[in-house]
N, C-alpha and C positions, 0 to 999 in steps of 0.2 A: 451224699448224693447232691449233684449240682441242681440248680433250679429248673433247668430245662428237662432233665431226666425225671425229676420229681413231678413236675406238672404233667408230663407225658405218662408217667407211671400211674399217677392218680386218675387221669382221664381213662386210661385203659382198664384199670381195676374197677372203677365205677361203672364203666360200660359193660364189663363182664358180669357184674352183679345185676345191673339193670336188665340185661338180656336174660339172665337166669330167672329173675324174679318178676320180670315184666312190669316194673314200676320204678319211679325215680328213687335213688338211694342217696342218703346223706351220711355223715359220719356216725350219727347215733343209730341209724338204721343198719349200717354196716356192722357196728359193734354188736347190736342185738342179733343179727343174723350169724355172725361169727360165733357169738356165745351159744346160740342154739346148735350150731354145727358141733361145737366142742362138747356141749352137753350130750348130744347124740341120743336123745330120747324120742325123737319124732314129734309130730304135731300133738299138742295137748294144751289145755287151758292153763294159763299161768296167772297167779295173783300179781298185784302191783309189786310187792316185795320180791317175788320170784323173778319178775322181769328185770328188776334192778340187779339181782344176783346173776342173771344171765349176762348182763353187760359187764359185771365184775369178772365173770369167767372169761369173757373176751379180752378184757384189759390184761388180766393175768397171763392168758395164753399168748397174747401178742407181745408182752414185755418179757416173757420167759427167755426167748433167745438173746435178749440184751443182758441177761443175768440178774434182773430185778426180782424175779419170782422163780420158785422151784415147785414143780408139780409134786404133790404129796400122795395123791391117789383119790379114789372115789369113796364117798360115804355109803351107808347101807341103802340109800335111795338112788344111788348112781350119780350123784352130783360131784364134780371134780373139786378138789381143794388144793390150794396153793399156800406156800409160806413166802414171805418176803425175804429175799436173801441179801439184798443190797438196798440201801436207802435211795429212794428216788431223788434225782436232782431237783433243786428248786428252779423251776422254769416259769417263764411268763406264759400267759394263756396261749398266745400264738405259737410259742415254742412247744408247749404240750400238744397242741393240735398237730403241729408238724411231725412230732415224734410218733403220734398215734397214726397219722396218715402214712408215714413211711412204713410202720409196722403192718398196717393194713395192706399196703402195696405188696410187701414181701409175702404176706399170708395168701393173698389172692393169686399171686404168681404160682404158688404151689398147688392151687385148687385143681 
């Protein structure tokens, strides 16, 4: 994805989320909201550890199309589980952020 398409795609994706949730959205908020969507259990109180797990669900879900994770199914509590299928590349922080943002853009386009 070239830089112009990336910037435009990110702007559109964030605007779509901000319109839907009526508040500013950053990468962490986007990951949390995507994780909640993938969890699919509706509104409920989550512990700090569960919130971290929700973000992990988002990361796995976003990187699944890239071949890094495989969906294994849900546990008895309805939480999705993934296994790593391919070693993640060693990326610098800005490269990791770019990859996640591109994955978020793709995910939001399908919403």
